[in-house]
C-alpha positions in Angstrom: 24.8 -33.2 -16.7 23.9 -29.7 -16.5 20.1 -27.7 -15.1 19.0 -24.8 -17.1 16.7 -21.8 -15.2 15.1 -20.4 -18.1 12.9 -18.1 -17.3 9.0 -17.9 -16.9 6.9 -15.5 -15.2 8.0 -12.1 -12.9 5.9 -10.4 -10.0 6.3 -7.7 -8.3 4.7 -7.5 -4.1 4.7 -4.2 -2.8 4.4 -4.5 1.3 1.7 -1.3 3.1 1.7 0.2 6.2 -2.1 -1.0 7.8 -1.8 -1.0 11.0 -0.3 -1.2 14.4 -1.2 -4.3 16.6 -1.3 -4.7 20.0 2.5 -4.7 21.3 3.2 -1.9 18.6 4.6 -3.5 15.4 3.5 -2.3 11.8 1.2 -4.4 10.4 2.0 -4.7 6.9 -1.0 -6.0 3.5 0.8 -7.2 0.2 -0.1 -5.7 -3.3 1.0 -8.3 -5.9 1.9 -7.2 -9.8 1.7 -9.9 -11.8 2.8 -10.3 -15.1 6.1 -9.0 -15.5 8.9 -9.3 -18.1 11.3 -11.5 -16.3 13.8 -9.6 -18.4 12.8 -6.4 -16.5 16.4 -4.7 -14.6 16.1 -4.3 -10.6 16.3 -1.5 -10.9 13.6 -0.8 -12.9 11.6 -2.5 -11.2 11.9 -1.2 -8.0 11.8 2.3 -9.7 7.4 1.3 -11.0 6.9 -0.4 -7.6 8.3 3.0 -6.6 5.9 4.6 -8.8 2.7 2.1 -7.9 3.7 3.0 -3.8 2.9 6.3 -4.4 -0.9 5.9 -5.4 -1.4 4.5 -1.8 -2.9 5.6 0.6 -0.7 4.5 3.6 3.4 3.7 3.4 5.2 1.6 1.8 7.6 -0.7 3.5 9.4 -3.1 1.8 9.6 -4.0 -2.3 9.5 -7.6 -3.3 10.4 -10.1 -6.8 9.7 -12.9 -7.4 10.8 -14.5 -10.1 9.8 -17.9 -11.7 12.2 -20.1 -13.6 11.3 -24.1 -15.3 14.2 -26.0 -14.7 15.9 -28.4 -17.1 18.4 -31.2 -17.8 20.8 -30.5 -21.2 
């Protein structure tokens, strides 16, 4: 039997540089934007997160996207 994945929700996570640890590595905090349309293309999601990132006082590190899907068996 085939398993179908139906998109349910999506969120974007923007990692923002917030400091430096004792060993010199960068410390990041996360800003999460929820309730993103799962049909939004990766390119548009990246562009949107980048624009939100420009509103932060600290530099932006990685931009992550999490997708939740409902798995069902047909």
